[in-house]
N, C-alpha and C positions, 0 to 999 in steps of 0.2 A: 505495499500500499503506499501511495506517495502523496504527499501534501504540499502544497506550494501556499507560502508565506510572503507576502508582498507588504511592503515598507517602507518608508523612506528613512525610518529610525532603526538603524542597528540594534539601539537598544529594544524597540518595541518587537522587531523580530525575534529576540533572544526572549522575553517575556511569551511571547506566545508560544514558542516552539516548548518553551520551559512549561506551559499550561496544557499544552498539547499533550504532553509526556503525561501528566495525570488523570488523561481522558481516557477513551477505550482507543485511541490512536496512538497510544504508548510506542507501539513499535513499528509507527509509520517513519519512513522515511522523509524528513524534512528537506526542502529544495526553497533557497529562499530569492528575492528579489528585491530590489532599492524601488524599482517603478515601474508602471504600467506599461513601459517600452522593453524593456530588461524581461517582464512577465509575461509578455506576448511570447517572445520568443522563447523562454524556456517551455511555454505550454505546446508551441509549434515542434519543438528540437527535443522535449525532454519527456512529452508527455506519453500517456494519459496520466491522469494527476486523480486521484481518488475523492481530493479536496482541498477548492482554493477557497484560501483565508487572504483578504487584502482590505486596507487602510483605502479610505475615501480619497483625502485630499494628500497629494503627491506633486511632486514636478515631472514634467515630460510629458505623462499621461495619466491620469488622475484613475483613481479604482474605477469610477461610471464607465469612462471611456475604456478601461480596461476588459469589463465587464461585459461592454458591447461588443467588444472587438472579439472577445473570446465565443458568444453567442452567434455570432457573425460565420466563425467558423465553424458552426454546426458543434461545438463542444458543448454538452449537458452535464460537465461534472457539478457536481454539488458546490456551489458558489457561496460566500457568505463574507461581509463587511465587517470590520474591526473597528469602529470609527468614532469621534467625537459627534459625527452628525446623526443626532439621532432623534430629528424633528418628526413628528408622525409623516408630514410632507415627501421629507428625506426617505424615511422608510418605504414609503408608496414607492415613490421613484426608483429607486433599487430593487424593490420586487418588479414593478411593471419593467422594468430593464431587464428580469432575469434570476435576481439574487434569489436566494433560497432563506435567509435568516441576515438579521443584522445584530451585532453585540457592540454594545457601547461602551465607551472609553471612559472611566476607567472599569476594569471588570475585575470579578473575583474569580477564583479555580472553579467555586463550587458554580456561581453564574454560568460558567464556560462549561462545565459538565453537562450542567441542564439541558442546553441550548445543544450540546453534540448528543448527547443520548438519544436527541429526538431525532436524529440522522439514519439510525438502524432500521 
């Protein structure tokens, strides 16, 4: 199982990866990218992924555009945003674009586990 974690903050990528290790994805191979451009290349070259977790606000290509590009490729991998963009309107925008869920920052390990458990 492979998981793609996309965030422009290396520290946040490490936190997400550490938190993933506390869920059913503990044995997953985690691939990291620092923006949507790099992540899209990883989807094309290193996929398929079982799960993609992306920040929303990133330079070069933001998370929403990355999601749209992934879906345009016909990739139906489970996709979630881990973001501070947690208003109802933003969540609706993400779901309409093809996101499966959003997790608000800051998140707890328990909250993360609850959302990840619904993916089974």
